[in-house]
Structure formats: structure tokens, C-alpha cells
C-alpha atoms as one frame of an Amber mdcrd trajectory, in Angstrom:
protein
   2.973 -71.800   2.023   4.666 -69.700   4.391   4.534 -70.400   7.993   2.251
 -68.046   9.999   4.900 -67.047  12.165   6.435 -65.296   9.252   3.948 -62.900
   9.440   4.493 -61.305  12.614   6.570 -58.314  13.203   6.751 -54.958  15.010
   7.479 -51.781  12.581   7.945 -48.295  13.381   7.328 -47.035  10.030   5.544
 -44.812   9.186   3.874 -45.465  12.396   3.974 -48.072  15.392   2.424 -51.331
  13.533   1.684 -54.425  15.295   1.694 -56.856  12.032   0.775 -60.540  12.389
  -1.996 -63.111  12.466  -3.837 -62.975  15.959  -2.537 -59.518  17.019  -6.172
 -58.499  17.527  -5.731 -59.892  21.018  -3.264 -56.888  21.790  -6.084 -54.350
  21.259  -6.406 -53.367  24.907  -2.861 -53.235  25.479  -2.617 -50.668  22.536
  -5.425 -48.604  23.881  -3.780 -48.588  27.239  -0.228 -47.675  25.526  -2.104
 -44.569  24.752  -3.743 -43.595  27.960  -7.070 -44.695  26.875  -9.565 -45.647
  29.674 -12.842 -45.385  27.814 -12.240 -45.820  23.752 -15.061 -45.453  21.516
 -14.685 -48.018  18.623 -15.948 -46.763  15.175 -16.944 -49.012  12.530 -19.511
 -49.129   9.774 -22.814 -50.680   9.884 -21.808 -53.872   8.027 -18.995 -54.753
  10.522 -20.889 -53.536  13.568 -23.073 -56.796  14.072 -20.375 -59.116  12.959
 -18.408 -61.408  15.681 -14.938 -59.478  15.204 -16.395 -56.256  16.391 -18.478
 -57.926  19.361 -15.481 -59.849  20.457 -13.195 -56.821  20.464 -15.472 -54.846
  22.430 -16.102 -57.544  24.702 -12.529 -58.168  25.339 -11.664 -54.766  26.138
 -14.568 -54.723  28.725 -12.854 -57.963  30.267  -9.566 -55.972  30.316 -11.154
 -53.131  32.127 -11.753 -50.607  29.155 -15.386 -50.186  28.730 -15.837 -49.473
  25.010 -18.483 -47.729  23.046 -19.585 -48.431  19.554 -20.483 -45.816  16.794
 -21.587 -47.116  13.313 -23.386 -44.392  11.719 -21.538 -43.738   8.890 -21.747
 -44.344   4.893 -19.220 -46.148   2.259 -18.427 -42.516   1.196 -18.337 -40.217
   4.289 -19.909 -37.141   4.539 -19.728 -34.615   7.331 -22.700 -35.462   9.266
 -21.043 -38.915   9.836 -18.217 -37.305  11.620 -20.577 -34.677  13.405 -22.703
 -37.564  14.728 -19.451 -39.372  15.893 -18.152 -36.307  17.753 -21.470 -36.037
  19.555 -21.238 -39.819  20.530 -17.402 -39.274  21.758 -18.451 -36.267  23.772
 -21.684 -37.873  25.108 -20.053 -41.055  26.136 -16.917 -39.625  27.911 -14.579
 -41.255  25.689 -11.079 -40.445  25.581  -9.615 -42.171  22.415 -10.779 -43.706
  19.146 -10.365 -47.130  17.871 -10.886 -47.006  14.039 -11.764 -50.507  12.893
 -12.658 -51.557   9.687 -12.415 -50.546   5.728 -11.284 -46.976   4.441 -14.523
 -45.391   5.369 -14.489 -46.347   9.028 -10.915 -45.705   9.738 -11.366 -42.163
   7.804 -14.290 -41.320  10.160 -12.569 -42.622  13.266  -9.657 -40.400  12.505
 -11.858 -37.390  11.795 -13.834 -37.868  14.885 -10.501 -38.130  16.725  -9.242
 -34.809  15.095 -12.641 -32.961  15.840 -13.331 -34.155  19.327 -11.919 -30.831
  20.914 -12.173 -28.425  17.749 -14.597 -25.434  17.595 -14.062 -24.809  13.881
 -15.663 -26.632  10.928 -13.832 -29.826   9.805 -13.391 -27.943   6.262 -11.339
 -25.413   7.871  -8.741 -28.265   8.132  -8.703 -29.180   4.403  -5.349 -29.895
   2.843  -4.677 -26.418   1.504  -1.544 -24.332   2.345  -1.128 -24.404   5.934
  -4.620 -24.775   7.021  -3.600 -27.699   9.070  -1.857 -25.201  11.823  -5.539
 -24.170  12.404  -6.035 -27.405  14.524  -5.972 -27.271  18.309  -3.801 -30.306
  18.905  -4.518 -30.450  22.753  -8.165 -31.327  21.748  -7.243 -34.221  19.516
  -7.882 -37.762  20.839  -5.453 -40.692  20.323  -6.094 -43.442  17.792  -5.493
 -47.114  17.386  -6.436 -48.270  13.583  -7.377 -51.850  12.879  -7.961 -52.489
   9.312 -10.141 -55.107   7.961  -9.573 -54.584   4.179  -6.455 -54.323   2.144
  -7.038 -51.273  -0.004  -6.827 -47.705   1.395  -4.227 -48.063   3.746  -5.867
 -45.419   5.744  -4.535 -46.913   8.961  -1.024 -45.247   8.105  -2.375 -42.045
   6.551  -2.492 -38.432   7.938  -5.610 -37.444   6.388  -9.378 -38.211   5.842
 -11.621 -37.879   2.959 -15.047 -36.437   3.707 -17.778 -35.001   1.303 -18.596
 -31.448   1.932 -22.422 -31.287   1.428 -22.270 -27.449   0.262 -20.475 -28.444
  -3.048 -20.473 -32.282  -2.938 -16.745 -32.331  -3.385 -14.544 -34.836  -1.533
 -12.234 -33.019   0.313  -9.053 -34.008   2.136  -8.872 -33.135   5.817  -5.258
 -33.246   6.931  -3.039 -32.829  10.097   0.289 -34.700  10.644  -0.907 -36.160
  14.022  -4.057 -37.624  12.473  -1.794 -40.530  11.535  -3.017 -43.463  14.137
  -0.484 -43.778  16.899  -0.844 -47.805  16.726  -1.902 -49.916  13.926  -3.183
 -53.606  14.573  -2.749 -55.108  11.226  -4.073 -58.510  11.672  -4.530 -60.342
   8.102  -6.977 -62.939   9.505  -9.509 -59.972   9.981  -9.688 -59.616   6.171
 -10.377 -63.390   5.578 -13.941 -62.918   5.474 -14.130 -60.439   2.860 -15.975
 -61.398  -0.445 -14.058 -61.632  -3.728 -15.577 -58.595  -5.244 -14.499 -56.383
  -2.321 -11.294 -58.088  -2.209 -10.758 -57.228  -5.961 -11.941 -53.542  -5.581
  -9.908 -52.827  -2.383  -6.903 -54.397  -4.026  -7.157 -52.284  -6.974  -7.414
 -49.283  -4.545  -3.950 -50.273  -3.227  -2.488 -50.706  -6.916  -3.949 -47.292
  -7.884  -2.184 -45.676  -4.946   0.996 -47.247  -5.643   0.796 -46.557  -9.343
  -0.167 -43.055  -9.145   2.461 -42.237  -6.604   5.094 -43.803  -8.725   4.072
 -41.685 -11.728   3.312 -38.362  -9.694   5.472 -35.321 -10.672   7.168 -34.626
  -7.498  10.587 -35.888  -6.427  10.295 -38.353  -3.751  12.614 -41.572  -4.355
  11.837 -43.374  -1.371   8.212 -43.176  -2.007   9.089 -44.389  -5.655  10.714
 -47.484  -3.872   7.851 -48.278  -1.588   5.314 -48.012  -4.516   7.562 -50.635
  -6.627   7.501 -53.037  -3.792   3.686 -52.555  -3.307   2.877 -53.159  -7.061
   4.938 -56.310  -6.992   2.851 -57.638  -4.035  -0.212 -56.705  -5.784   0.820
 -58.549  -9.151   1.835 -61.930  -7.261  -1.082 -61.898  -4.555  -4.020 -60.045
  -5.658  -5.502 -62.728  -7.960  -4.741 -65.446  -5.412  -6.652 -63.334  -2.638
  -9.624 -63.035  -5.014  -9.703 -66.436  -5.884  -8.968 -68.152  -2.323  -9.951
 -65.788   0.372  -8.746 -68.280   3.133  -5.315 -68.048   1.776  -3.516 -66.112
   4.816  -0.315 -65.735   2.854  -2.091 -63.654  -0.094  -4.246 -61.640   2.581
  -1.141 -61.020   4.574   0.844 -59.598   1.221  -2.128 -57.700   0.293  -2.357
 -55.969   3.439   1.332 -54.867   3.197   0.654 -53.875  -0.175  -2.243 -51.554
   1.247  -0.195 -49.871   3.872   2.865 -49.302   1.492   0.825 -47.649  -1.233
  -0.710 -45.275   1.579   2.769 -44.471   2.472   4.018 -44.018  -1.117   1.225
 -41.590  -2.031   2.647 -39.113   0.261   4.272 -38.142  -2.799   1.181 -37.469
  -4.622  -1.634 -38.940  -6.555  -3.301 -38.185  -9.911  -6.216 -38.114 -12.427
  -7.508 -41.517 -11.363  -8.331 -40.216  -7.960  -9.491 -37.043  -9.398 -12.123
 -38.612 -11.601 -13.091 -41.203  -9.230 -13.952 -38.706  -6.340 -16.762 -37.004
  -8.223 -18.385 -40.291  -9.082 -18.225 -41.721  -5.584 -19.442 -38.359  -4.162
 -22.301 -38.204  -6.381 -23.312 -41.720  -7.583 -22.127 -43.578  -4.519 -19.865
 -45.923  -6.537 -17.031 -47.807  -4.526 -13.919 -45.702  -4.490 -11.453 -48.545
  -5.177 -13.680 -50.003  -7.958 -14.059 -46.592  -9.422 -10.196 -46.209  -9.234
  -9.879 -49.283 -11.134 -12.218 -48.797 -13.861 -10.576 -45.474 -14.920  -6.974
 -46.863 -14.530  -6.112 -47.855 -18.106  -7.869 -44.546 -19.496  -5.503 -42.443
 -17.213  -2.293 -44.479 -17.995  -2.747 -43.989 -21.741  -3.531 -40.162 -21.448
  -0.157 -39.920 -19.420   1.669 -42.160 -21.700   4.000 -39.405 -23.155   5.377
 -38.461 -19.786   5.465 -41.943 -18.021   6.404 -44.337 -20.844  10.168 -44.882
 -19.169   8.949 -45.225 -15.509   6.445 -47.799 -16.672   8.935 -49.655 -18.534
  11.265 -49.974 -15.462   8.038 -51.002 -13.619   7.354 -53.717 -16.270  10.914
 -54.982 -15.882  10.534 -55.143 -11.845   7.243 -57.153 -12.349   8.910 -59.360
 -14.702   6.556 -58.688 -17.671   7.436 -60.045 -20.923   8.657 -57.193 -23.595
   9.098 -54.892 -20.746   7.374 -51.513 -21.941   4.558 -49.192 -21.183   2.396
 -51.532 -23.331   3.200 -54.465 -20.876   2.084 -52.790 -18.079  -1.097 -51.648
 -19.595  -1.820 -55.045 -20.704  -1.205 -56.287 -17.461  -3.778 -53.716 -15.921
  -6.350 -54.840 -18.517  -5.686 -58.509 -17.746  -5.874 -58.204 -14.339  -8.925
 -56.307 -14.129 -10.524 -58.965 -16.649  -9.383 -61.680 -14.137 -10.701 -60.275
 -11.047 -13.927 -59.118 -12.499 -13.510 -55.271 -12.546 -15.946 -53.677 -15.125
 -14.517 -52.121 -18.155 -16.524 -48.758 -18.382 -17.895 -46.168 -16.019 -21.408
 -46.708 -17.727 -21.335 -49.946 -16.025 -21.099 -48.153 -12.806 -24.112 -45.901
 -13.485 -22.183 -42.858 -15.325 -23.994 -41.501 -17.917 -22.848 -38.869 -20.726
 -25.009 -36.069 -18.872 -22.880 -36.401 -15.946 -19.579 -35.271 -17.529 -20.643
 -31.456 -17.698 -21.134 -31.791 -13.941 -18.257 -34.059 -12.925 -15.423 -32.798
 -14.998 -15.133 -29.231 -13.341 -15.233 -31.087  -9.833 -12.480 -33.464 -10.944
 -10.323 -30.554 -12.159 -10.831 -28.666  -8.783  -9.778 -32.160  -6.893  -6.611
 -31.587  -5.185  -5.117 -34.815  -6.321  -5.169 -33.416 -10.050  -2.133 -31.494
  -9.143   0.236 -34.144  -9.144  -0.894 -35.812 -12.363   2.250 -36.270 -14.554
   0.442 -34.572 -17.487  -1.405 -31.401 -16.900  -5.118 -31.941 -16.493  -7.737
 -29.037 -17.056 -11.551 -29.544 -17.028 -11.491 -30.397 -21.010  -9.095 -33.139
 -20.068 -11.167 -34.529 -17.370 -14.381 -34.552 -19.769 -12.136 -36.314 -22.401
 -11.384 -39.068 -19.958 -14.820 -39.149 -18.610 -16.072 -39.861 -22.450 -13.452
 -42.369 -23.138 -14.250 -44.266 -19.802 -17.815 -44.265 -20.289 -17.529 -45.419
 -23.832 -14.654 -48.012 -23.100 -12.113 -46.551 -25.517  -8.774 -47.315 -24.137
  -6.633 -46.791 -27.364  -5.554 -43.178 -27.631
């Protein structure tokens, strides 16, 4: 077992990260460093009543930083969650955001900070062309991010995913300054995660790294970060699921999560394209859905990723390193940590395919998939994932 002191460091990539067990004690200092005097802590309803949130708010109060609390958000955030948060921010006279929780809370917190001083619709800032230049940067509030899961890595991301009620599409809202200025990454905050959520979020981290590694664009630095993240998932996710109190596993998975989110600035792919309509329309967990569709997408992309996955297999130390070795590892890992094999087990029915396939084809993440994916391809992949047909 590694000493807890080995889990403590300050990093300045891709933003200012204070990593280590017990670093949550530095929350007030981090808020002050960004000029906050009256922050708003944004979290989800499940965390809002827990001791970790109560203690963070009380500690800030003792430090002379009265802190508001907003938790009216859902697992797959929608526009109303952001609008309600902006109203709470303005009504409370707040001057900064503490985004505290899993991916949903982090995404909503960052979106509230973005929209606090804007006059346009949030969807005017979707990640298209140069739409981010529409943002009035003077109206953006500073953000401290405190992740409590190891999956999305949203704490080091420059975007938020929000569902548009007009077309039910998940849309990526982007601005370079949406990345939190300070991250407090305390692995001890993830210790209370139940095994299933640990598994789902851990597979989300894997999907980010795996899709970034296979994405079409040229970004060798992202490839290197993705490889390291996948090695951490390989070594530590089963342990974190089996023994939630193992802080070494928790710390390494938190690193894997941040590394995956750093790597996917290169791009994602069809795993996310397929997952987004499911979570938007059926309310499925994003990481879980990515995990279910993962092997089907790998097989679909096989012809163009075979050599890269053979290299990954060698790096992971898999026997007979090849595409098949990686595919078998993914299937074995899913089985070991309790991931369902089919989308049918998540509630998706054949009738949904005609609705979801066009949405998946329009998803921005599809553009980086290593093999071009049109609506017919998405329908094909949905069908195989519903039936459980991995082999081509």
C-alpha cells in the first residue's frame, strides 16, 4: 500500500490542481485565491444532504466566506437546471461557483458560472464553429471544482453537456475559460461511492481515453495521456469496485478520470454519440451507457483501429497483444464489475432506434469517430447493442 503522502501534489496542467487526501480543507483558500467573497456551492440533490457538503459550507462560513447552496439539478442536466442556478446565483449576490460533485453537478456549476452575466441563450454558445466568441467574458464567474466521482473528469474540461428541451439533444456548451481555475481533487471524497457508481463512472473514464486514443485527429500528446489513463483503469478499477475504501485505488482512478478528460480534447466518437440520446431520452447513466456500447463500437471500428489497439494491448501487458486482446479485456472487465451486456437491459427497445439513430448521427462527437458514421450506421450499432451481438 502506497503511503497517503504519495497522493499529494500540486499540478498546473491542464489547470491548477490541488491533489491529495485531505485537500478539501483548502476550499476556502482556493475561493479566496479567485477573489470570491460569497460563493455558491452547486451540487446534486443526493450529495446536498451529506456531511461532506454540510462540512464544506460550514468551513467556508467559519473562514468568513458565507456560502450558498444550489442542488436543483438532475442526472442528465437540462436547460432549466442552469437557468434556476443562475437565478439563485444572482438572487444570492454570489460572486463565484464551487462546482461540487459528479459530472452533472460539475457541468451545471460551470454552466451557471458561464451564464451568470450573459444575455443570450445558453445554446448560442454550443461548440460549433466560433460560437464561443459570443460569450461576454466579463460576465463569467470564477469556478473552483471539487469532484466526488472518478469518471467524467469535468473538473478539467472546458465545456458542459446540457440537454436542449426543443429537440431533446444533448449539446456541448463550450468556452476556453469554462475550465475551472482551481481543482481540489481529494480522493477521500470518492470513498463513499457505491460499487455500481464506481463501476459506471470508471468505465466513463475508460471510454473517454479509449475514444480519444482512437479518434481521427492528430494529437500525439493526447494519445500519450490516454494510454496512461487506460493503464490506470486496467490496474485499479476492479480494485476500487471491490474495495471502495482502498484509497490507493480511489486516487489512481481520480487521476485516470482527469487524464481521460484532458485527452478527449482530441475528440471522442460513436460510443458517446450512441450514449447521448439514451441518457437524454431514457435517463440512463452516461458512463454506464458508454460501457454497454463500448465493445459494439470497437468491433465496428476494427478495420481502422486494429494497429492502435494492438499497441494498447502491449502497453497494458495483455497476453497475445492484438485488437482481440483489448476487446476481450473490455468484455471481461465489464463482466467483472457488473456492467450489463445490452442496451435492452437499460430499457432501450427496437422502436427507439428510429428516434435515436438520427440524434446520434447529429451528435458532435460522431465527427471524430475513426470510421465515418451515418444514421444507418447508428441504427445498425443500436440494433446490435440491443440484441447483444458483439461479433461482426
